[in-house]
C-alpha positions, -999 to +999 in steps of 0.1 A: +660-287+101+629-308+117+625-343+117+602-343+089+631-329+064+645-367+063+660-361+029+678-335+041+689-343+072+702-379+051+723-357+029+741-339+059+746-372+072+763-384+043+786-356+042+795-355+082+797-393+080+809-405+044+828-435+060+795-450+082+775-477+058+741-465+069+728-498+066+746-510+099+737-478+120+718-486+153+685-460+154+702-447+188+730-437+172+711-421+145+690-401+167+722-391+185+736-377+153+707-362+145+703-337+173+742-330+168+737-314+133+741-278+133+711-272+113+689-296+132+666-278+158+636-300+168+626-317+197+641-351+204+604-365+216+590-359+185+611-388+167+599-420+164+611-450+148+594-446+114+609-407+110+644-428+116+636-454+093+626-429+071+657-408+076+679-443+074+662-448+038+667-412+023+709-419+036+714-454+016+697-432-013+719-407-009+754-431-004 
């Protein structure tokens, strides 16, 4: 997965962290969690606030 795969990332995060309310997560934590996903393979410096917002919104939709 790459940063642009926000829906796939959101699904993985929802599966991995079912107890977390995605509305309450800080972007610094979100970035760390995405980077730690097994299927994630992209450069940390390619991430920005808009990408994290898209991942968070997709995660909210997922739950």
